[in-house]
Backbone bond lengths (Angstrom), bond angles and torsions (degrees), N, CA, C in turn:
res aa  C-N    CA-C-N  psi(-1)  N-CA   C-N-CA  omega(-1)  CA-C   N-CA-C  phi
1 X - - - 1.465 - - 1.521 109.96 -
2 X 1.315 116.55 134.89 1.461 121.73 176.09 1.528 108.29 -82.57
3 X 1.322 115.35 97.24 1.466 119.68 -174.81 1.521 112.08 -65.13
4 X 1.350 117.54 -22.86 1.455 119.38 -179.91 1.518 111.51 -66.95
5 X 1.340 117.82 -21.75 1.466 121.38 -179.02 1.532 112.02 -113.61
6 X 1.315 116.22 15.58 1.463 120.19 -177.42 1.525 110.76 -63.26
7 X 1.331 116.06 129.20 1.460 121.98 177.17 1.529 107.91 -103.29
8 X 1.327 114.85 111.70 1.450 120.71 -173.08 1.528 112.21 -66.38
9 X 1.331 118.14 -35.74 1.465 120.29 -178.99 1.527 111.17 -64.34
10 X 1.352 117.52 -36.32 1.458 120.74 179.46 1.519 111.45 -69.40
11 X 1.333 116.68 -34.06 1.462 121.55 -177.02 1.532 111.71 -81.24
12 X 1.340 116.50 -44.28 1.455 120.64 -169.48 1.526 114.48 -106.91
13 X 1.319 117.41 -29.22 1.458 119.21 -173.43 1.522 110.72 85.73
14 X 1.335 115.25 156.56 1.463 120.40 -173.01 1.532 113.07 -61.15
15 X 1.312 117.40 -48.92 1.466 119.59 -175.76 1.526 111.58 -62.11
16 X 1.333 116.81 -41.20 1.458 120.21 -179.67 1.525 111.14 -68.54
17 X 1.324 116.57 -37.33 1.470 119.91 177.52 1.525 110.33 -60.97
18 X 1.343 116.46 -46.70 1.455 119.56 -179.63 1.531 111.17 -63.66
19 X 1.324 115.53 -37.20 1.471 120.13 178.05 1.533 110.30 -63.18
20 X 1.341 116.24 -46.60 1.465 121.00 -179.09 1.523 111.17 -66.16
21 X 1.338 116.62 -44.39 1.458 120.59 179.39 1.529 111.64 -60.76
22 X 1.320 116.04 -46.08 1.461 120.40 -178.77 1.521 110.94 -60.90
23 X 1.314 116.69 -44.67 1.462 119.89 -179.72 1.525 111.88 -68.63
24 X 1.336 116.48 -35.25 1.461 119.86 178.24 1.523 110.83 -65.32
25 X 1.327 116.61 -41.99 1.462 120.03 179.84 1.523 111.67 -72.00
26 X 1.328 116.62 -34.93 1.469 119.89 176.39 1.526 111.67 -65.01
27 X 1.348 116.77 -27.75 1.468 122.49 177.02 1.529 109.68 -113.61
28 X 1.341 114.75 45.23 1.464 120.81 -171.76 1.507 116.42 -52.18
29 X 1.326 117.46 -36.66 1.461 119.89 -177.44 1.520 112.34 -65.18
30 X 1.328 116.50 -21.36 1.465 120.30 177.84 1.525 112.09 -81.85
31 X 1.335 115.89 -8.89 1.457 120.91 -177.14 1.528 111.51 -122.32
32 X 1.340 115.51 35.18 1.468 123.39 175.13 1.530 113.62 65.24
33 X 1.330 118.05 21.22 1.455 121.42 170.85 1.525 108.39 -93.97
34 X 1.333 116.00 157.68 1.465 119.63 -176.73 1.523 112.64 -67.13
35 X 1.340 116.30 -25.96 1.455 119.76 -177.17 1.518 109.40 -157.65
36 X 1.312 115.60 177.07 1.458 121.39 176.03 1.526 109.16 -96.42
37 X 1.344 115.92 151.42 1.456 121.22 -175.78 1.528 110.23 -119.82
38 X 1.322 115.23 138.34 1.460 120.83 178.33 1.536 108.55 -86.17
39 X 1.322 115.71 87.11 1.462 121.60 -175.54 1.524 109.63 -89.19
40 X 1.323 116.21 127.13 1.466 120.93 179.87 1.518 111.87 -91.35
41 X 1.344 116.40 -37.25 1.458 118.50 -174.73 1.522 110.41 -160.33
42 X 1.331 115.66 147.04 1.461 122.99 171.65 1.525 106.94 -131.51
43 X 1.326 116.96 131.51 1.463 119.93 -179.11 1.525 110.35 -153.60
44 X 1.325 115.88 170.79 1.456 122.49 173.64 1.519 108.09 -112.21
45 X 1.336 115.55 128.23 1.455 120.87 -178.80 1.524 108.67 -150.22
46 X 1.322 116.38 133.30 1.466 121.62 178.59 1.526 111.91 51.62
47 X 1.324 115.47 46.84 1.470 122.69 177.44 1.530 113.12 60.85
48 X 1.325 115.46 31.16 1.468 120.14 176.78 1.516 109.36 -136.43
49 X 1.313 116.02 143.96 1.455 119.88 170.59 1.522 106.91 -91.90
50 X 1.318 116.15 125.86 1.457 122.01 -172.22 1.529 110.61 -118.44
51 X 1.324 115.07 136.99 1.463 121.74 178.37 1.525 108.47 -121.18
52 X 1.314 116.50 126.96 1.461 122.46 177.39 1.529 108.44 -109.68
53 X 1.333 116.40 123.47 1.465 119.15 -178.84 1.528 110.44 -143.28
54 X 1.328 115.65 164.85 1.457 121.76 179.23 1.523 108.89 -113.45
55 X 1.335 117.75 111.25 1.469 119.89 -178.82 1.523 111.90 -70.17
56 X 1.310 115.73 147.27 1.467 121.22 177.49 1.523 109.73 -72.45
57 X 1.335 115.97 -39.16 1.463 122.27 -177.73 1.523 108.95 -114.90
58 X 1.335 117.43 134.35 1.462 120.97 -177.97 1.517 113.23 -86.07
59 X 1.324 117.75 -5.07 1.459 119.14 -179.14 1.518 110.34 -60.86
60 X 1.329 116.90 135.81 1.460 120.54 -172.97 1.520 112.13 -63.69
61 X 1.343 117.95 -35.16 1.455 118.59 -179.61 1.524 111.10 -64.33
62 X 1.330 115.90 -42.69 1.465 120.03 178.69 1.526 110.27 -63.24
63 X 1.342 116.68 -39.65 1.462 120.09 179.83 1.521 111.12 -65.15
64 X 1.327 117.34 -42.28 1.462 119.69 178.53 1.526 111.48 -65.46
65 X 1.319 116.96 -34.86 1.465 119.26 174.37 1.528 110.23 -65.58
66 X 1.340 116.28 -37.82 1.466 120.22 174.48 1.530 110.23 -59.26
67 X 1.342 115.67 -47.59 1.463 119.98 179.94 1.530 111.03 -55.63
68 X 1.335 115.41 -45.73 1.465 119.89 -178.11 1.525 111.24 -60.48
69 X 1.333 116.20 -44.23 1.459 119.85 -178.93 1.525 111.89 -67.72
70 X 1.322 116.46 -44.42 1.465 120.42 -177.36 1.528 111.40 -64.99
71 X 1.322 116.16 -45.99 1.466 119.62 -178.77 1.521 110.92 -66.70
72 X 1.339 116.57 -41.98 1.462 119.49 178.09 1.518 112.31 -61.73
73 X 1.326 116.44 -39.97 1.468 120.74 -179.64 1.527 110.84 -67.02
74 X 1.330 116.81 -46.05 1.467 120.65 -178.61 1.525 110.55 -65.28
75 X 1.334 116.46 -40.18 1.465 119.48 178.43 1.524 110.68 -59.87
76 X 1.331 116.55 -44.55 1.458 119.48 179.58 1.515 113.09 -65.64
77 X 1.325 116.96 -35.72 1.469 121.79 -177.55 1.528 112.06 -71.54
78 X 1.330 116.62 -37.30 1.466 121.01 -174.22 1.531 112.46 -114.44
79 X 1.309 117.46 25.48 1.461 121.96 -171.53 1.523 113.58 -55.99
80 X 1.326 117.86 -31.52 1.465 120.81 -177.14 1.530 113.86 -96.56
81 X 1.332 117.04 3.40 1.467 120.54 -173.05 1.522 114.73 -106.20
82 X 1.318 117.54 -17.22 1.463 119.34 -170.76 1.534 112.57 -59.32
83 X 1.314 117.18 -47.22 1.456 119.86 -176.62 1.524 111.88 -66.75
84 X 1.326 116.36 -46.35 1.469 119.32 -176.61 1.529 111.75 -67.78
85 X 1.323 117.94 -27.48 1.460 121.97 -179.07 1.533 112.98 -97.48
86 X 1.348 115.81 5.10 1.470 120.79 -178.80 1.528 112.41 54.91
87 X 1.351 114.56 42.18 1.467 121.08 176.12 1.522 107.54 -99.14
88 X 1.333 116.45 117.12 1.459 120.65 -174.92 1.529 113.55 -108.29
89 X 1.338 116.51 -12.28 1.461 120.27 -176.85 1.531 110.68 -143.86
90 X 1.329 114.70 156.99 1.463 121.94 169.76 1.526 106.87 -120.77
91 X 1.325 116.75 125.82 1.456 120.91 -179.35 1.517 111.68 -119.71
92 X 1.321 116.25 140.19 1.468 121.78 176.77 1.523 108.23 -123.95
93 X 1.318 116.20 130.39 1.461 122.63 -179.26 1.522 108.70 -118.01
94 X 1.337 115.37 121.01 1.460 120.74 179.65 1.528 109.74 -103.25
95 X 1.312 116.50 117.85 1.457 122.93 177.38 1.523 108.09 -90.49
96 X 1.344 115.40 106.78 1.464 120.06 -175.49 1.521 113.27 -94.54
97 X 1.328 117.07 6.21 1.458 120.64 178.75 1.517 111.61 82.76
98 X 1.326 116.07 156.99 1.450 120.77 178.20 1.513 113.34 62.45
99 X 1.322 117.48 35.48 1.467 122.96 -178.74 1.525 112.95 61.33
100 X 1.330 116.13 22.92 1.457 120.70 176.76 1.520 109.29 -105.35
101 X 1.312 115.53 135.63 1.453 119.08 -177.10 1.527 110.22 -148.87
102 X 1.298 114.95 160.27 1.455 121.73 173.45 1.522 106.46 -145.85
103 X 1.321 116.38 136.30 1.452 117.79 179.19 1.520 111.26 -143.62
104 X 1.317 114.70 160.69 1.457 122.16 179.87 1.522 108.48 -133.37
105 X 1.327 115.56 142.84 1.453 121.82 175.36 1.523 107.31 -124.79
106 X 1.325 115.80 115.46 1.458 121.32 -175.29 1.519 111.16 -115.10
107 X 1.342 117.74 122.54 1.466 119.59 171.24 1.531 109.90 -58.09
108 X 1.317 116.43 157.54 1.464 120.06 -175.91 1.521 112.06 -56.95
109 X 1.339 117.31 -37.72 1.469 119.46 178.63 1.528 111.27 -62.88
110 X 1.327 116.97 -37.85 1.470 120.51 176.49 1.516 111.04 -68.39
111 X 1.342 115.43 -39.79 1.463 119.44 177.26 1.524 110.34 -61.87
112 X 1.322 116.52 -39.06 1.467 121.07 176.90 1.520 110.30 -61.57
113 X 1.336 116.73 -37.52 1.466 121.19 -179.22 1.523 111.44 -64.86
114 X 1.338 117.73 -45.96 1.462 118.65 -178.96 1.516 110.49 -70.95
115 X 1.329 117.32 -30.38 1.463 119.75 176.92 1.520 111.25 -63.83
116 X 1.347 116.40 -27.07 1.469 120.80 178.60 1.519 112.22 -99.84
117 X 1.349 116.91 6.15 1.461 121.12 173.94 1.512 115.91 94.99
118 X 1.340 118.75 5.23 1.466 121.37 -179.38 1.526 109.84 -90.56
119 X 1.324 115.75 82.31 1.463 120.48 -174.25 1.526 112.45 -69.73
120 X 1.324 118.18 -33.22 1.454 121.05 -177.17 1.527 110.65 -65.95
121 X 1.337 117.38 -47.90 1.463 120.81 178.90 1.533 109.83 -61.56
122 X 1.324 115.23 -42.81 1.468 120.30 -179.59 1.522 111.13 -56.58
123 X 1.341 116.95 -49.35 1.456 120.66 -176.65 1.522 112.27 -69.65
124 X 1.322 117.03 -39.36 1.462 120.53 -178.91 1.520 112.01 -65.70
125 X 1.309 116.94 -26.28 1.461 120.65 -175.59 1.530 112.75 -111.60
126 X 1.318 116.46 23.16 1.460 121.85 176.29 1.521 109.25 -120.33
127 X 1.323 115.52 158.64 1.464 121.60 177.23 1.517 108.24 -103.99
128 X 1.329 116.63 126.93 1.468 121.36 -179.25 1.518 109.06 -122.85
129 X 1.312 116.43 134.33 1.454 121.92 175.11 1.521 107.38 -118.96
130 X 1.327 116.47 113.27 1.462 120.87 -179.79 1.519 109.23 -108.32
131 X 1.311 116.73 106.51 1.463 120.67 174.84 1.520 111.61 -94.70
132 X 1.333 115.79 -3.58 1.458 119.73 172.17 1.516 107.90 -86.33
133 X 1.310 118.43 132.07 1.458 121.54 176.10 1.527 108.28 -89.34
134 X 1.310 115.18 109.54 1.461 119.55 -178.76 1.527 110.15 -95.46
135 X 1.315 117.73 134.33 1.462 119.12 175.80 1.516 110.34 -72.11
136 X 1.330 115.30 160.10 1.453 118.64 173.32 1.521 107.67 -66.67
137 X 1.308 115.57 132.46 1.454 120.05 -175.50 1.526 110.55 -129.96
138 X 1.307 114.85 155.09 1.450 121.55 171.92 1.516 107.43 -117.27
139 X 1.316 115.84 129.13 1.454 121.02 -177.54 1.529 110.30 -102.94
140 X 1.316 115.40 125.79 1.461 120.89 170.00 1.525 106.52 -102.21
141 X 1.316 116.18 111.11 1.463 121.79 -178.06 1.522 108.86 -95.50
142 X 1.321 116.10 119.79 1.458 121.16 -175.39 1.524 110.31 -120.72
143 X 1.326 115.61 165.54 1.454 119.59 -171.50 1.533 113.45 -74.04
144 X 1.321 117.00 -41.34 1.463 116.59 -174.69 1.514 113.64 -162.25
145 X 1.328 114.54 -156.76 1.464 121.45 -171.80 1.522 113.13 -66.30
146 X 1.331 117.74 -34.99 1.466 119.87 -177.86 1.518 111.11 -60.10
147 X 1.340 116.31 -50.02 1.459 120.46 -179.73 1.523 111.45 -66.45
148 X 1.328 115.83 -34.32 1.461 120.81 179.18 1.526 110.93 -61.82
149 X 1.323 116.24 -33.62 1.468 121.74 178.65 1.527 111.21 -81.82
150 X 1.325 116.85 -41.45 1.465 121.99 -169.92 1.524 113.22 -73.63
151 X 1.332 118.47 -45.48 1.457 119.26 -171.35 1.531 114.41 -64.08
152 X 1.330 120.48 -41.45 1.469 117.25 175.62 1.527 112.51 -58.08
153 X 1.325 116.87 -35.61 1.465 120.82 178.97 1.519 110.46 -68.14
154 X 1.338 116.94 -43.69 1.459 120.49 -179.78 1.524 111.43 -66.01
155 X 1.337 117.11 -41.75 1.460 119.56 177.52 1.527 110.90 -62.76
156 X 1.312 116.03 -41.65 1.472 119.71 -179.00 1.522 111.11 -62.85
157 X 1.330 116.42 -33.31 1.473 120.65 -178.34 1.524 112.11 -66.96
158 X 1.346 117.20 -18.73 1.467 120.37 177.07 1.532 110.12 -110.77
159 X 1.341 114.26 24.40 1.474 121.57 175.00 1.521 113.17 63.35
160 X 1.313 115.95 34.61 1.464 121.20 175.27 1.523 107.94 -110.36
161 X 1.334 114.99 114.38 1.459 121.21 174.94 1.526 106.95 -88.01
162 X 1.329 116.52 111.63 1.471 118.67 -173.17 1.527 112.24 -63.68
163 X 1.321 118.13 -27.69 1.468 119.94 176.84 1.522 110.38 -70.86
164 X 1.300 116.95 -41.86 1.463 121.16 178.88 1.524 110.64 -64.29
165 X 1.322 116.46 -39.39 1.462 121.01 179.53 1.527 112.14 -83.89
166 X 1.335 116.49 1.88 1.462 122.65 177.92 1.529 111.87 57.41
167 X 1.319 114.51 43.33 1.461 120.95 176.25 1.522 107.99 -99.39
168 X 1.306 115.71 122.61 1.459 121.95 179.31 1.528 108.49 -109.77
169 X 1.323 116.35 127.95 1.465 120.93 -178.80 1.523 108.72 -107.30
170 X 1.334 115.47 124.87 1.464 120.57 -178.52 1.522 110.41 -126.43
171 X 1.341 117.00 134.86 1.476 120.21 172.59 1.523 109.24 -83.39
172 X 1.328 117.08 103.56 1.466 118.91 -171.95 1.513 113.64 -70.41
173 X 1.327 117.70 -10.62 1.470 119.58 178.02 1.522 111.35 -63.58
174 X 1.351 116.66 -18.77 1.461 120.17 179.90 1.529 112.24 -89.17
175 X 1.339 116.91 -3.07 1.448 120.91 -179.03 1.520 109.62 -125.96
176 X 1.321 116.03 168.96 1.457 121.39 169.86 1.525 106.79 -78.48
177 X 1.351 117.28 111.09 1.461 120.90 -171.56 1.521 111.95 -62.12
178 X 1.339 117.74 -36.21 1.465 120.40 -179.15 1.524 110.66 -66.92
179 X 1.334 116.78 -44.29 1.464 120.23 177.42 1.522 110.54 -63.99
180 X 1.338 116.68 -40.80 1.453 121.17 179.54 1.531 111.13 -58.99
181 X 1.335 116.86 -48.44 1.460 120.43 -178.31 1.529 111.25 -68.24
182 X 1.325 117.01 -35.15 1.466 120.56 177.32 1.523 110.42 -61.33
183 X 1.329 116.59 -44.27 1.462 121.35 179.20 1.521 111.61 -63.61
184 X 1.321 116.64 -45.80 1.458 120.97 -178.30 1.521 111.00 -64.27
185 X 1.330 116.61 -41.34 1.469 119.83 178.65 1.520 111.57 -67.23
186 X 1.331 116.24 -41.02 1.464 119.43 -179.32 1.528 111.59 -63.09
187 X 1.318 117.13 -37.29 1.462 121.57 -179.00 1.534 111.95 -87.66
188 X 1.349 116.52 2.49 1.467 121.81 -179.20 1.523 112.31 58.03
189 X 1.314 116.65 32.30 1.462 121.00 177.46 1.529 109.83 -79.91
190 X 1.310 114.89 146.32 1.459 120.88 178.42 1.525 109.51 -83.45
191 X 1.334 116.39 132.57 1.460 118.94 178.51 1.514 110.24 -150.29
192 X 1.319 114.17 159.06 1.468 121.93 176.68 1.517 107.53 -137.55
193 X 1.318 115.81 130.72 1.461 121.95 -174.93 1.523 110.49 -105.89
194 X 1.321 116.15 129.61 1.460 122.15 175.98 1.521 108.42 -118.02
195 X 1.334 117.03 132.34 1.464 118.88 -179.03 1.525 111.70 -145.13
196 X 1.318 115.39 161.02 1.462 122.06 176.17 1.529 109.30 -72.13
197 X 1.331 117.03 164.70 1.462 119.33 -174.25 1.525 114.57 -77.14
198 X 1.316 117.85 2.34 1.465 119.78 174.26 1.529 111.91 -87.94
199 X 1.340 116.66 5.30 1.459 120.58 -176.89 1.535 112.34 -108.32
200 X 1.334 118.00 15.32 1.458 120.37 -174.34 1.525 112.15 -60.40
201 X 1.330 117.95 -42.78 1.460 119.99 -179.53 1.521 111.01 -64.90
202 X 1.331 116.05 -42.79 1.465 120.00 179.17 1.518 110.97 -62.52
203 X 1.332 116.93 -39.76 1.465 121.09 178.00 1.524 110.54 -63.12
204 X 1.320 117.45 -41.62 1.467 121.34 178.55 1.520 110.93 -60.61
205 X 1.340 116.43 -41.23 1.461 120.46 178.78 1.527 110.93 -64.31
206 X 1.335 117.20 -42.27 1.462 121.19 -179.42 1.530 111.12 -66.61
207 X 1.323 117.42 -35.94 1.467 120.97 176.97 1.522 110.59 -67.71
208 X 1.330 116.21 -41.52 1.459 120.61 -179.70 1.531 111.30 -62.63
209 X 1.331 116.44 -31.80 1.457 121.11 179.69 1.527 112.46 -85.69
210 X 1.327 116.74 1.15 1.454 120.66 177.09 1.513 114.83 80.16
211 X 1.326 117.65 14.83 1.462 121.22 -178.61 1.524 112.38 -90.52
212 X 1.329 116.98 -14.55 1.462 122.94 176.34 1.516 108.59 -135.07
213 X 1.320 116.30 151.41 1.464 120.60 172.69 1.530 107.55 -122.32
214 X 1.322 115.57 -101.57 1.469 119.05 175.49 1.524 111.11 -109.79
215 X 1.326 116.96 8.36 1.460 121.90 -173.92 1.533 111.76 -88.57
216 X 1.316 115.90 55.68 1.462 120.74 178.02 1.524 108.83 -156.18
217 X 1.322 115.04 163.65 1.469 120.58 174.14 1.521 108.51 -145.32
218 X 1.319 116.07 132.43 1.459 121.98 175.74 1.526 107.82 -101.40
219 X 1.308 116.82 121.79 1.461 120.73 179.95 1.534 109.68 -64.40
220 X 1.312 116.56 121.04 1.472 121.39 -173.55 1.525 112.62 -67.69
221 X 1.317 116.33 -33.82 1.466 119.79 -174.73 1.528 113.48 -83.60
222 X 1.317 117.25 -16.33 1.466 119.01 -178.50 1.509 111.03 131.69
223 X 1.323 116.71 -104.06 1.467 122.11 178.06 1.514 109.62 -112.68
224 X 1.330 116.26 171.27 1.464 120.95 -175.68 1.527 111.85 -54.86
225 X 1.325 117.04 -44.00 1.462 121.05 -175.97 1.530 112.44 -64.63
226 X 1.345 116.96 -21.81 1.462 120.75 -179.75 1.523 112.47 -70.61
227 X 1.339 117.49 -12.31 1.457 120.99 178.99 1.524 112.63 -86.57
228 X 1.305 117.01 -1.96 1.465 121.43 176.30 1.526 108.84 -95.47
229 X 1.311 116.43 132.83 1.466 120.83 178.51 1.527 110.36 -62.45
230 X 1.343 117.44 149.17 1.470 120.32 178.21 1.522 113.01 -51.12
231 X 1.333 116.48 -42.81 1.469 119.60 -179.23 1.528 111.20 -63.67
232 X 1.340 115.88 -34.60 1.464 120.63 178.11 1.521 110.63 -68.25
233 X 1.326 116.31 -43.13 1.465 121.15 178.31 1.524 109.96 -58.84
234 X 1.308 116.78 -44.61 1.468 120.57 -179.07 1.526 110.87 -65.63
235 X 1.323 115.73 -41.51 1.467 120.04 178.64 1.526 110.85 -60.65
236 X 1.321 116.50 -41.10 1.469 121.31 179.14 1.523 110.75 -68.16
237 X 1.324 117.00 -44.89 1.466 120.23 -178.32 1.528 111.82 -64.25
238 X 1.322 116.82 -28.93 1.466 119.74 178.92 1.528 111.83 -68.07
239 X 1.322 117.01 -20.52 1.464 118.43 176.38 1.529 110.54 -73.01
240 X 1.344 116.41 -20.70 1.460 121.30 175.92 1.530 111.23 -97.12
241 X 1.333 114.83 -38.52 1.465 121.13 -175.68 1.526 108.59 -132.38
242 X 1.327 117.77 87.05 1.468 121.25 -174.32 1.529 114.19 -56.02
243 X 1.348 117.76 -30.81 1.466 119.34 -175.95 1.531 113.09 -96.42
244 X 1.331 118.17 16.16 1.460 120.67 -177.45 1.526 110.74 -62.95
245 X 1.310 117.27 139.87 1.473 122.85 -176.00 1.525 112.14 -107.13
246 X 1.310 117.20 14.34 1.465 122.09 178.79 1.529 110.05 -60.04
247 X 1.330 116.96 138.46 1.467 121.87 -178.87 1.527 110.55 -117.60
248 X 1.347 117.22 157.04 1.465 120.36 175.63 1.527 111.92 -58.69
249 X 1.334 116.42 -36.14 1.462 120.57 -179.22 1.530 111.40 -62.67
250 X 1.323 117.11 -37.69 1.470 121.64 179.11 1.524 109.76 -63.15
251 X 1.333 115.90 -43.93 1.462 120.36 -179.82 1.520 110.51 -66.52
252 X 1.339 117.26 -46.08 1.466 120.99 -178.79 1.523 111.02 -62.31
253 X 1.320 116.76 -43.56 1.468 121.03 -178.72 1.529 110.90 -61.05
254 X 1.318 117.04 -45.87 1.458 120.33 -177.86 1.528 112.39 -73.51
255 X 1.319 117.12 -28.90 1.460 119.63 173.19 1.520 110.28 -64.95
256 X 1.325 117.23 -41.10 1.465 121.25 177.66 1.525 111.10 -63.86
257 X 1.317 116.90 -27.13 1.463 121.09 177.55 1.525 112.18 -79.33
258 X 1.327 116.75 -4.46 1.458 120.89 176.50 1.512 114.91 97.67
259 X 1.333 117.76 6.58 1.463 119.98 178.50 1.524 110.60 -82.85
260 X 1.330 116.38 139.54 1.451 120.41 173.54 1.521 110.05 -74.21
261 X 1.320 116.35 156.75 1.459 120.78 -175.12 1.520 112.76 -59.85
262 X 1.335 117.04 -40.75 1.461 118.86 -179.72 1.528 111.28 -62.49
263 X 1.337 116.70 -35.68 1.460 120.24 177.64 1.524 111.21 -72.80
264 X 1.317 115.87 -33.58 1.471 119.88 176.64 1.520 110.41 -63.44
265 X 1.327 115.84 -43.73 1.468 120.40 178.52 1.520 110.45 -61.52
266 X 1.337 116.38 -47.47 1.459 120.64 179.83 1.523 111.16 -61.99
267 X 1.309 116.93 -40.44 1.469 122.37 178.99 1.531 110.60 -62.24
268 X 1.341 116.47 -43.64 1.467 119.60 -178.45 1.524 110.92 -64.67
269 X 1.322 116.60 -46.33 1.464 119.47 -179.76 1.530 110.75 -62.74
270 X 1.323 116.22 -38.17 1.466 120.05 -178.02 1.528 112.32 -70.35
271 X 1.340 116.64 -36.07 1.465 120.45 -173.60 1.517 113.84 -101.75
272 X 1.338 117.51 -34.05 1.458 120.57 -171.05 1.527 114.46 -115.05
273 X 1.328 116.50 -14.80 1.459 118.97 -176.09 1.527 109.53 -138.97
274 X 1.330 114.38 51.34 1.469 120.67 -171.29 1.532 112.75 -66.65
275 X 1.321 117.93 -19.19 1.464 120.24 -179.99 1.530 111.65 -81.92
276 X 1.338 117.23 -6.35 1.459 121.91 179.37 1.529 110.92 -111.88
277 X 1.315 115.76 155.81 1.455 121.00 179.71 1.521 110.62 -91.66
278 X 1.319 115.48 132.20 1.456 121.29 177.75 1.527 109.46 -67.42
279 X 1.338 119.38 120.05 1.470 119.94 178.97 1.525 110.72 -63.78
280 X 1.321 117.11 151.27 1.462 121.01 -177.35 1.527 110.87 -70.48
281 X 1.343 115.97 153.29 1.462 120.94 178.71 1.528 112.20 -58.04
282 X 1.344 119.48 -45.80 1.468 118.85 179.09 1.526 113.63 -59.45
283 X 1.345 116.53 -37.30 1.467 119.63 -179.91 1.529 110.79 -66.97
284 X 1.326 116.07 -41.76 1.471 120.25 178.05 1.527 109.66 -67.03
285 X 1.334 117.00 -43.41 1.463 121.51 -178.66 1.529 111.20 -60.55
286 X 1.325 116.51 -39.85 1.464 120.39 -179.99 1.531 110.99 -61.19
287 X 1.321 116.46 -40.51 1.465 119.93 179.94 1.526 111.27 -73.42
288 X 1.348 117.18 -31.14 1.460 120.13 174.54 1.528 109.59 -63.36
289 X 1.326 116.51 -44.27 1.468 120.82 -179.92 1.524 110.60 -60.44
290 X 1.309 116.76 -45.00 1.465 120.34 -179.56 1.527 111.19 -65.81
291 X 1.323 116.64 -35.18 1.467 120.75 176.90 1.527 109.54 -65.09
292 X 1.321 117.68 -44.45 1.462 121.36 179.49 1.520 111.50 -61.68
293 X 1.315 117.04 -39.11 1.461 120.24 -179.79 1.536 110.54 -61.06
294 X 1.320 116.20 -37.27 1.472 121.07 -179.11 1.522 112.48 -80.92
295 X 1.344 116.34 -27.53 1.470 119.12 -170.41 1.530 114.83 -123.36
296 X 1.318 117.43 1.47 1.459 119.87 178.21 1.525 112.71 116.77
297 X 1.332 115.25 124.11 1.465 121.33 178.89 1.526 108.81 -84.34
298 X 1.331 118.66 133.34 1.469 120.75 178.79 1.525 111.93 -54.06
299 X 1.325 115.67 144.64 1.465 122.45 -175.11 1.527 112.41 -56.40
300 X 1.325 117.62 -40.81 1.459 120.57 -177.76 1.525 112.08 -62.65
301 X 1.321 116.02 -37.32 1.459 119.22 -179.62 1.530 111.11 -72.78
302 X 1.322 116.77 -33.15 1.464 119.47 173.73 1.524 110.43 -63.53
303 X 1.343 116.19 -41.01 1.447 120.08 -179.27 1.526 111.95 -66.26
304 X 1.328 116.28 -38.20 1.469 119.90 177.15 1.519 109.54 -60.94
305 X 1.330 116.88 -45.00 1.470 119.56 178.76 1.518 111.29 -62.95
306 X 1.338 117.15 -39.27 1.464 120.75 175.79 1.518 111.35 -58.91
307 X 1.326 116.05 -46.35 1.460 120.35 -178.46 1.530 111.76 -61.60
308 X 1.320 116.04 -38.43 1.467 120.21 179.03 1.525 110.20 -69.33
309 X 1.319 116.81 -43.87 1.454 120.96 -176.47 1.527 112.72 -69.99
310 X 1.316 117.42 -26.39 1.461 119.97 177.51 1.520 111.44 -63.13
311 X 1.321 116.29 -26.05 1.463 120.99 -179.05 1.516 112.43 -97.73
312 X 1.338 116.74 -16.31 1.465 121.11 -178.19 1.522 109.76 -93.18
313 X 1.349 117.90 162.20 1.476 119.98 175.96 1.518 110.42 -58.50
314 X 1.342 117.46 139.99 1.457 120.18 178.08 1.525 111.77 108.19
315 X 1.301 115.87 -173.08 1.465 122.30 -175.13 1.518 110.55 -100.97
316 X 1.342 115.23 151.96 1.464 119.78 176.59 1.514 109.89 -82.02
317 X 1.322 115.20 171.04 1.466 120.38 179.27 1.505 111.22 -70.50
318 X 1.277 115.38 152.87 1.471 119.35 172.46 1.514 108.87 -75.48
319 X 1.331 115.56 134.69 1.463 119.88 -178.41 1.513 110.52 -83.21
């Protein structure tokens, strides 16, 4: 059998296809999707295959990422069936509760575009109906869990309530960064990207493609933990492991070798302190943030907050 031309409707029939699709989406992580989806119904209506699901998160960015994944998956599954079944569109309906909904209808050519990663073409050539009223938001895109923990604490220390200022912080490592930026640009949403200094080439590529301008900052020292002095790191780690024998010289030496601080900590616990448990990055990051509040926030992090606040409602920090 030539699997490249396999027609699923001829092999399985409509009811079985919908059964398989629904179960595949409900167990999405088993089928190379980022998560599982609570799908209520799949049907064909008005020459479109329609999927009705209930999103876990009502945030519009998360919903649009859901749309991209669902449409891309369905396009790949039924790629050889659309013409023979007179299916011209793929539609996704998100039930957000409280009579609030958002849905997208994508022609097959648009679905093909998102399946190949072209989010801009997909969005420009799809129909979206948003009955949810979304406030204007500013997105701070950060690399991972440490920044996700630290920035709300730092903003709070300068009397900035990120919810009041409609600042949303997302760890982009959990998403496809190119798709994320394409969505934000298409919707004209304000965002600022913060990344470690190992992402310079990727940032250059994103700028060349027009997905970034000046709305980003590359941390000069490396990662967030690298902005804490060795003595500070040791002081923090002693709150978790009172008998730790880590020295400033060990941290400095490994930093010169190009290791990030979080990796240095993990390396020390693995090799020199095997009887103790390595504290989690978020727990260490939280204590770093509190230390900075008492002893001074690094200049780069103040500037990042300024850049975010310049785009959000309210006034920026005094320099």
